[in-house]
N, C-alpha and C positions, 0 to 999 in steps of 0.2 A: 459373372458380375464383377465389376471393378469397384473397389472401395477407394474413394478419394479422400485423403487425409488433409484437412485444412488446419494449419497450425498458425494461430494468432501469435505474433511476436513483434518485437522491435529490434533493430540493430542500433546499438548505442555507441556512437563515437563520443568519447568523454570530452575531447577537445579536438578541434579541427579548423573549420572555417569560421568558428566562433570560439571564444575563450571557454575554459572550464566552467567558470561561474555563469556565463550566459547560457551554456548548454544545461547546467544543473537546474536553472530555473525552468527550462523546458522539461527536464526530467521530473521535477516536482509536479508540474502540471500533468504529465503523462501518468505517473503512478497514482496521483490523486484520482484521475479518471478511471484507471484500471480497477482500483479498489472499489470505487462507486459502482462500476459495471459488474464486478463480481458480487457486490452486495445486492444489487437490484435485479439481476438477470441470471437465474439459475441455469438457463440454457446456454449462456456464455460460459462454457465449462473451464477453459484453460487460457492462460497467457504465459508466454515464455520471455524471460528477461535476458535474452541474448547470450545465455551461457556464461555470464560473468557476474560475480557477486559484489564487486566494488560499488555497483549502482545502489545496493541496499544501504551501504554506509553513507554514500553521497546524499541519498534521499533523506535518511534519518537524521543527518546533521541539520536539516531544515525542518523536518517533520517528526521529531522524536515521539510525539504523542501517538503516531501510527504504528509503532513497532509491534504491538500486540495484534493489530489487524494483519500486518504482513506475515507474522509468524503463523497466524491461524490459517491463512490461505496457502502458505507454503506447506504446512503440515497436512493439510487436506489434499494436496496434490494439484490444486487449481492454479497456483502461481508456481512456475517451474524455474528453479535457480540452479546455478553451477554448471559444470564443475570448476570453471576457471575463476581466478580473482580478477584478471583483466584479459582482454583479447590482444595478444602481443603480435609483433612481427617475429616469426620464428628464427629467421637467419641473423637478425641484428642483435638479439639478446643472447646471453650465454646459455648453454644447455642447463646449467645449474639454476639459472633464473626461471627456466620452464618448470623445473621441479618445484621451486619455491612458489611459483604461481599456482600450481595445482594443490600444493600443501595449504596455501592460504585460502584458496577457494573451498577446500574440504573443511578447514577450520570454521569458516563462516557458515557453511551449510549445517554443521553440527549445532550451531547456535539457533538456526531458524527452522530447519526441517530437512526433508530428503534432498539428496544431491542428484541431479540428472547425470546418470552414469553413461554419458555419450560424449565423445570427443568432438564437440560442436565448435568448429573453427572456420567460420564461413568466409572471412574477409582477409586474412593474412595473404601477403603477396608471394605465394608458394609455400611449400611445406618440407621440413627436414625429414631425412630418411628414417631417423630413429624414433619418430613420433609414435608409431605403433608399439614399440617396446616401452616407451614412457607411459603411454596410456594403459597398457597391460599392467604395468607396475602399480597403477592406482586402481586396479580392478575394473577398468573401462575396456569393454570388448568391442565397441563399435565406434565409428567416426563418421562425421558429416562435414564435407568441405565443398567449396565452389572452385577456387582457383588452382592452377597448376596442372590440370588434366586436359586431355584432348577429346577424342571422340568415343571414350569408353561408355559402356552401358551404365545404367543408374546404380547397379549393385555389383560389387566385386570384393575381392580380398586385397587389402593393402599390407605389404610385408616389409619389415625392417631388415637391415643387413644381418642382424643376429638370428633371423628366422621368426621372430614374433610377428603376429599378424592380427589385424582387426577387420571386422566386417564393415564395408564402406558403403555409405549412401551418398552418391555423387549428385550434388545440386546442379545438374546440367544447365538448367535455365535460370540459375541464380538463386540467392537466398531471399530475393524479393520477387520471385516469379509471379506471385499472385497479389502483389501489393496494389495493383491497379484495378482490382475487381470492384465494379460499381454496385456496392451493397444496397444502395437506395433505388436501384432499377432492377427488380427481380428477374425479368425476362432476359435483359442484357447480361446480368450476373450469371444466370444459368448457361447462356451461350458461351461466355468467356470461360467458365469452369470446364465445359465440355471441350473447348479448344485446347486449353492447357492440359487436360487429361490426355487428349489424343496425341499431343506433342510428346509427352513423356512415355506413353505406352509404346511408341516406336522403339524406345531404348530401354524398356524394362524387361528383365529376364523372366519375371513372373506373370506380367500382364494382369495382375489381380490387385495391385496396390500402387498408387501414385501419391506424390507428396506435393502439396501446394503451400508455399510459404507466404502467409498473408501478413506482410509487414515489410518494412525496409528501414533505411536510415532515419532515426528519430520519429518514426511513424506511430501515431496513437491508434488504437483499435477502433474501428467504426462502431458506434453504439448499436446499430441495427444488424450486426453480424449474424446473430442467431436467427432473426426473422428471414434474412436472405438465404441462410442454409435451409430453413424449412421450405421456403418457396422453391429453391432449386431442386430439392428432392422430389417435387411433383413433376419435374420436367426432364429428369435425367434417364428416363426409359430403362429402369432396372438397376442402374448403377446407384451407389449411395455416397453422398457427401456427408462426412462426419467431422464434427469439431474435435480435433485430436491433438496429440502431442508427438514430439519426435520419438519418445519412448514407445508410444502406442504404434506408430508407424514402423519402427525398427522391429518390434516384436512380431507384428503382422507379416512383414516382408520376409523375415527370417524363417518364420513358420511355413510360409508359402514356398520358400526355396529350399526347405530341408531335403537333403538328398540330391539336390541339383549341383552339378559341377559348375563352379564359377571361376572366371579368369582371375589371375593374381597380378597385381601391379606392384613392382618392387622399387624400393629406394625413394629418393627425393622427388617431389612433384614440382616441376618448373617449366611446364609447357604453357605457351601463350596463344594457342590456336583459337580457343573459344572464350577465354577470359583474360583480361589484362593482367600481366604479371608485374608490370611497373618496376623494372629492374633499376631504373635510375635512382631510386631511393637509397641504394647502397652507398651513394656518394653525395647525396644532397645534405647540405649543412654538416659537413664532415666533423665539425667540432662536437656535435651531439654524439656521434659514434665514439670519438676519442674519450669524451667525459664518461660515457657509459662503461666503456671497457676499463677505464681507470678505476671507477667506483666499484665495478663488479670484482675486479682483481683484488681491490682493497678488502672487500668483505669476504670473498672466497678464499684468498690465499693468506691473508694476514689477520683480520679482526676475528673471524670465527675460529679458525683452527688454534690460534695462539691464545684466545680466550679459554678454549677447552683445555689446552695443555697447562696453562697457568692455574686453572681452577682445580685440576686433578693432581697438583704437586702435593705429596704428603709432607705435613709439617713445614709448609713453605713460609719464608719470610715475605710478607706482602710488600708491594711497592707503596709509596706514599699515596694515600687516597685512591688506591686501586679499587675499582668498582667490582662488587661481588654480584653473582647471579646476573650476568650480562645478557642472558638469552632474550629477554623481552626487549631490551634495547636494540639488539641486533635485528630482531624481528621488525621493529619499527623502522630501522634503516632499510631493510629489504622492502617494506611497504612503500617507503618514500621513493626508493629506486624504481619499484614496479609501476609507480605512477608516471614514470617516464617511458614505460614500455608498450603502451597501446600503439598499434601500428601507425596511426597518424601522427603520433608524438615522436617515437624513436626514429621513424623514417624521415622526419624533417619536412613532411608534406602538409604543413598547416600554415596558418597566418603567423606573422612575426611575433605577435604578442604571446601566442601559445608557447613558442620556443624560448622567448625571454623568461617566461615563468618556470620553464624547465631548469634554467640555470640555478635558480634558488634551491630546487630540490636536489640537484647534483651537489651543490655546495653543502647542504645539510647532511647528505649521506657521507660526504668526504669528512666533514667535521666529526661526526659520530665515529666513523671507521678509524680515522687517524688517532683520535684520543683513546679509543679502546686498544688499538694496536700499541700505542706508546705505553699505556699502563701495563699491558700484559708482557710486552718485551722487557719492560723495566723489572717486573716481578720475576720473570725467568732469569734475567741477568743477575738480579740480586741473590739468586739461589744457585748460581754457577760458582763453584769453588775456584778462586783464582789466587795463586800464591805470589808473593813478592819475588822478583828475580833473585834477590839475595837478602840475607838476614840484615835487619836494620833499615830496609828500604820500604817498609810497609806504608809509611805515611807519605812517601813521595811518589810512588808508582800508582798507576791506575790501569784500567782495562777497557777493552772493547769486546763485546760479544757479538759475533756475526751470526745472523739467522738465515736459514734457507727454507723457503716455503714449499719447495717442490719435493717430490718423493724420491728423487735420485740425487746422489752426491754431486756437488758442483765445485768447479774451480772457476772463479769469476771475479770481475772487478768489483771493488767496494768503495763507496765514498762515505766518509764520516766526518762530522764536525766534532772537534775535541777542544778542550781547554788545556793550556799548558803555560808553565812559567819559564821554561827553557827548552833547549834542544833535547830531543829524546830519540830512543830506539824503539822499534816495534818488534815484539818477540812473539813467536807462535807458541803453542802449548809445550813443545819440546825445547823451548829456549833458543831456537834458531832466529837470527835476525831476518826480518822481512823488509824488502825494499819498499819505499813509499815515496810519493810526490806530495808536496805540501803547497797549499795556497793560503797565505795568511789572511785572516779576516780582521785582526787587531782587537784591542780592548775596546769596550763600549761603556761610556758613562751613562748609567741608568737613572741616577738621581743626583741632583745638585741643587740644594735648597737651603735657604736661611730660615730657621724655625725658632719660635719662642719656646721656652721650656714647656708651656702647656701644650703646644702643637707637637713637640717631640714626645711628650707623654702619651698622646693619643696614637702616635705612630709606633711607639715603643711597645705598647700593650698588644699590638697586632702581631708581634713576633712570638712564635711558639717553637720551642725546641730548636732554636737557631735557624728557623725558616720564616720567611716573610714573602707573601705573594708568589709562592712557588719557587723561591730562590733560597739557596743555602748560603749562610754566612760563613765564610772560611776564616777570616781574620778581621779584627777591628783595631785601628790605630787612633788613639785619642791624644790630641794636643790642645794647649790652651794659650790664647792670646788676650790677656785682660779679661773682659767679660764675655768673650766669644770662645766657644769650645768647637774644635774641628773634629768631626767624626768621619774617618775614612775607612770604608768597609770594602773588602773584596768578596764578591758573591759569585755563585755558580748555579747554573740551571741543572747541571748533571751530577755534580759531586755531592756527597753527604756533608752536612755542616760539621765544623770543628767544635765539639762541645767545650773543650778547654778554653779556646780563644773566646767563644761567646760568653762563657761564665765570667771570665776575667773582665770582658767588656761590660757585662751587666753590673758588676760591682762598682766599676768606675762611674758608669752613667747614673746609677742610683744616687751615688754620693754627690755628683755634680747637679742633679736635679734639686737637691736639697740646699744647694749653696745659693744664698740670696744675691751674691755678687755676679752670678752667671745670668746674663741677659739674653743670650741667643746661642743657638747651635747651628753650625754650618755642616750639613749632612751631605756626604758624597759617597755614592755606591758605584763601584766600577766592577764589571765582569772581568774575568781572567782573559788573557790573550786567547783568541779563538783561531783555530786553523782548520781548514778542510783538507783532509788527507785522502789520497787515492792509493790503494794497494790491491794486490791480488790475493784473495783468500783461497788457499789450496784445499781441495777436497773437503768442503763443508758437508757434513752428513745430510742425507735426505731427511726432510722434516726435522731438522736438528740445528745445532749450534756449534760454534767454535770460538774459543776465547783467545784474545791477543792482549799481551801486556804492553803498556806504555811505560818505558823506563827512562826517566830523565838522565841525561848525560852529565857526568860530573863537571863542575866549572873548573877551568884552568886556573890554579892558584897564582900562576906567574903573570896573569893578566894578558892584555893584548900583545901580540908579537910586534916588536919595534922594527921599522924598516931601516936597513943599513943605509949609511950616508951615501954610498956610491949608487945604491938602487934609486935613491931619491933624485940623483942626477940623471941616470940613464932612462928612467921611466918616461919622462916627457918626450925624449928623443925616440924611444921605441914606439910611442903612440903617434908620431908625426905621420902625415899622409905619405911622404916620400918613402919612409921605411916600410909602412904598411903595404904600399904598392909593390916594392921590391920583394917583400916576403910572400905576397900573394902569388907572385909568378912562380915561386918554388913549390907552392902547395898543390896537391892534386885537386882538380876541379870536383866539387861536390854536387850531386843532384839534390837540390834543396827540396823538391816536391816529390819525395818518395818516402813511404812508410814501410817498415820491415820488422818482423819478429821472427822467431824460430820456425814458424809455420807458413807465414804468408808474406808476400811482397806486393806492395801497391804503388803504382806509378800514375801520375796525372798526365793525360794527353792534352794536346793544344786546345781542343774544344771543351775542356773541362771534364770530360768523362774519365773513367778510371780503368786501368788494366791491372787485373789481379792475377798473381801467379801462386799456385799451390806448390810449395817447395818439394814436398815428398814425391808427388807424381809428375811434376813439371807441367801440369795443365795450366793453360793460360785462358783467362776470361777477359775479353776486350769490350770496350764501349759501355761499361757499367755506369749506372747513375746518370744516364743521359736524359735531360728534360725535354719535353715536347708539349707544345700548347696548341690547341685547336679551338674552333668556335663551337657554340652550343645554342641551338635555336629551340630547345625543348623546354620542359617545365620541371617542377619539383619531382614529378613521377618518372619522367623519361628523358634520358640523354638523346639528343639528335644533332648530328653535325649539319651545318647549313649546306644547301645544295652546292654552293661554290666555296668550299672551305679551303683554308691554307694553313698548313702546319708550320709552326715556328719553333726555333731553338734559341736559347739565350747565348750571349757572348760572355766569355770570361774576362773580367776586368782586373782581378787582383787575387793573389794567393798568399797565404801565410802558413808557416809550419812551426811546430814546436816538438822537440824530441826529448822525452824524459826517460827516467830509468824504468818506469812502470808502463807508461803509454806514450804514444806518438799521435799528434793531432795535425791534420792539414785542413785549413779552412779556405774554401773557395767562394769568391764573390762573383756572382753572375748578374747580368741584367738582360731582361727580355723586353723588347719594344713591342708591346701588346696592343692590338686594336682596342680602342676604348669601349666599344660595344658593337653590336650587329648593325648593319645598315638598316635604314627605315623599313625596307620591305622584308627584312630578316632572312634574306636569301644568301647573304655573304657577310663577311666581317667588314666593319666600317673603315673609313680612311683615316680618321684621327687615331693617334697612338698615345699610349701612356706607359711609363716604365714600370715593369714588374721586377722587383729586386729579389734575388734569391741568394741566401747565404747557406752553404752546406758544409757542415763540420764532420770530417771523417776521422774516426778514432780507431786505432789499432793498439791492443793491449798485449803485453808480453805474456806468452803462453796460452793465449785465447785464440782459437781457430775461427774467429768471427770478426767481421768488419762492421762497426756500428756507425750509423749515419744520422745526424740531426740536421734537419733542413728547416729554415725559416723563410717564409714567403711574405713579402709585402704586396698585397693585392690591391691594385687601384682600378682594375678593368672589370667589365661586365660581360656576361654572355660568353663564357669560355670554359674550357676544361684543361687542367694542367696535370700531366702524368710524368712519371719517371720510369725509365726503361732499363732492363737488365738482360742483355742477350746471353745465350748459352752457346758454346761452341759445338752444339750437336742439335739434332732434330728429334722432336717427340710427337707422338700422336695423342698422348694422354698426359694429364698432369694430376698430381696429388695435392689436395687442399685440406688443411686442418678444418674439421667440421664440428658437428654437435654430437659428441660421444662417438665419433668415427673419423677416419680419414677418407675423404671423398675422392674417388677416382673418376675424373671427368674427361671425356673426349674433347679435344680443343676444336674450335670452330663452332658453327651454328647449323641447325637443320635447314633443309630446303623449305621455303615457305612461299605461298602465293598470296594473291590479293584477298583471298577469303579469310585469312587470319586477321583477328581483331587487333593484333599487335605483331610487328615484325620482330623476330628473335634477335637478341644482342649477344655478342661474345663475352661481355663482362659477367663475371660470376662472383658469388660470395666466398669469402675465406674468413677464418678466425686468426690463428697465430701465424700461419705461414702458407706459402705455396712452394712446391718442390718439383723440379724437373730432373729426370735421370735417364741416361742412355749410355751403354757401353762402359759401365763402371764409373762414369762421371756423374756428378750431381750439382745442381745449383738450387739453393734454398733461399728464399727471400722471406724474412720474418718482419713483423710490424707490430705497432702498438695502436690498436683501434682504427685501422684503415681497412675496411672490409671489402673493397671492390678491387678486383684484379682481372686482367685478361692475359691469356697466353696466346701469342700470335706468331705467325711465321715471318721471318725476315726475308728480304729480297733474295739472299743467297741460299735460302732453304732451311737455315737453322731456326731454332725457336727462341723466343724471348718473353720475359714477363714484363707487363706494363702495369704499374701500380698507380691508381688514382689518388692524387693528393687533394685536389681542389676542383670543385665544380661550381660555377657561378651562373645562376639563373634567376630571373626576376618575376616569375609567375607561378602561382599555385597550380593552375591548369590552363592549357591552351589546346586548341583543336586545329591549328594551322601548320602542323609539321607532319612529316611523311610516315613515321614508323609506328603511329598509334591511331586507331580510328576513334574519333570522338573525345569528349572530355573525360577526365578521371576525377574531377572535382569542380568547384566553382571557379569562374574566370576572375581571379583576385590577384592584384599585384602584391609581390612579397620582396621588397628591396633587401631585407635581411638575408635572403637566400643567395644574394650576389656575393656574400662573404667578403665585404670590404674590410680592410685592416690587415694586421699582421698575424700570421698563423704558423705554428710549429708542428713538425711531423718527425716521427722516429721510426726507422726501419733498419734492417741489418742483413748482411750477406754472409752466407756460409757455403763453402764448396766441399765440405766433408762428404766423401762418397758413401760412407756407412749410414743407412737411413736413420737408425735410432739415435746416433750421435748428432746428426743434423737436426732432427726434430727436437731433441732435448736442448740443443743450443738455441733453437727458436723459442721454446717455452721459457728458457732461462732469460733470454733477452726481454721477453714480454714482462717478466716480473723480477726486477733486480734484487740482489741481496740487500739486507738492511743490517745496520750495526747500532748497538746501544751501549752508551758509556756506563761504566760502573766502577766501583772501587775494588781494592784488594781485600778479599774476605774468604772465609770458609763457606762451603755450601753443600747442599744435599745432591747437587748435580756435578758431574765431573767437568773438566775444562772443555771437553769435546764429547758430543753424544747426539742421539736421535730420539 
């Protein structure tokens, strides 16, 4: 006898081809109906809310009066919830976000009732290798998925790289395999149940239990489900159809298979033979991936750890208005961020309005994370003991504390905004002078207003302890012209107020306010001169800090140097074109477009690509940073080149270089004549062209074995894909990719496929911080910030190269008229925002260090730059350098 488990459920896409609010109204209607059905039909035993708990919050925001009803049915086991908060895309969110997702789901389940302890992840576009270990860490021993598998049986073990494994129920025929059952036609219903049973029994190891998933996207349960089940059981000839749950099915199938040897599937699941994998979402609306990585890094690397460190300082001096007990605030930031993580959201495969609303969530996460980070770095900096360079200089010197969020010590570039009154030296904790480059920002006039005494009084009482509106008052100069008093104040966003200067100003202002002859006050507040400095911080401890002192240089008492009379005569002559031409003939010719430090040499080629030489080994890497553009006739889910594609390269129009003591920068200006769109039949690129302007800034820093690249693209074209290529002077068969709690070792190329596959495999694969190639002691590692799509391909000469996707422009949510996917993946809706019109910036970095750990740490360092916080000279409970 076969037991047929019918599971009533819905798959809930929170936002997709409709907005969140539009879908929420459908959700309210659905859950209202489910609660009524549970109230009125005891034989309708169970309903599963898609494995995600956020739908409870979304519903109760509209129906708060129904919380007790929800809780009653969850606790009785009839309404099945959890274990997730949302159903994410596993490859596009960080591994830590997956942990937070399960934590938040568990927290919500504690509020309502039992958590479904099954890793139900039916619709993500493939699965990360470490998911079994993550599930095991939450006490979840089973999983249930649809995508990413091939012709496996319905039951097997899924094993992670660390050896953890879970029992797997493979939804071979989909998470909605029984969605079309005609409950209102009993005989037809029974025949369809038998057909679905027979289809699954062919692939069942036990042949005693099969799973019918009675639901699909946004589907409400039919009210006559229980009567249809009763009628079917009279026609199934000994088999039994039961209204069941995933938990019931899992327990039954595991009991039936106890003692049976089952096959084991290892690692990530990314097969597209039987279910669409939809790999083009790795590069659809690339700005979403960049914003998510930026926000994730902000929370994971800065806001959370440094909140923890600051909170646990013994007898700490708190920063001004530093937030205490920030955990609940951070949790709110994570919840906002996870609202961007459902697969249709983070993948960029929804209507434009959905993704426009994601921008606001990203903005809010960034605002929370940046403010918490600022407060906590300020608190830590205030507790770092920094001594004045010499006795008597306490009031003139200040400090910068550099923070490292990674667990390994780093030597890396730092950019910091400081306020200064004169030229200065930068000193490390040992008193050694540190070279820096400076870019002046100038003084800023913040307030310039003519006020009555009464208006000044209202402004004056807003000043507390020498601070107003977050600014410190450093000094106040007061002068009087008849009935008008001039108040000129110097203020700072970073330095502490000068209590003596403020108290003296208070006494004068109070006296003037009582003077009846004073009719007005001209108030002017000016910030100090600001400068942005760049320097290299040497060996900043892992998860630690290092303090640098800013020491003003003494003013020259002799004043400016006077130019001798003869010099005033010869200087114009020396600057004349004739003399300059004669002198230039005597000088050795310089290669203007070359960057070089002690480790690397970079030269620009005529086509705008780069040749990089590693000095220690003499290895040469040619053709780096080569741009290539091709057509795309796919949709938001799948990249597809048109049948008659032509690949284009930009031409170099201009080059600029600057060479400083700390870093050297070369800026390349390129222009690509891009077909404006596909031809009307979408088989080739159109005849009309539009310029795509590319500005790529290459930076080489002294002592850093890494070449950092910032590329800005002005995109005016449609229906195309732009990638940047990095050839290696060797050939590889496999590549290492930074993954989710692992380094993923993937074979390059694609498997053989035939016309029976529902989707043709693609060579583009996901990455996180980097992709690395190595052979014969040489290595090429390409790091990135939020650019998750990469391909490793073979050059014409047999060597390998990395192709990094920067931009993919497509105009449709789903189409069914291109070659590499069968059928639609969503509704046929136009999405002009997915064409990515406008100006976009991308950051990536090249390392050729042969030692793997050094190369990988360099990539992680690039992903999360060091930060610096200004502070004063003061004693502290922390040393000038520590972890």
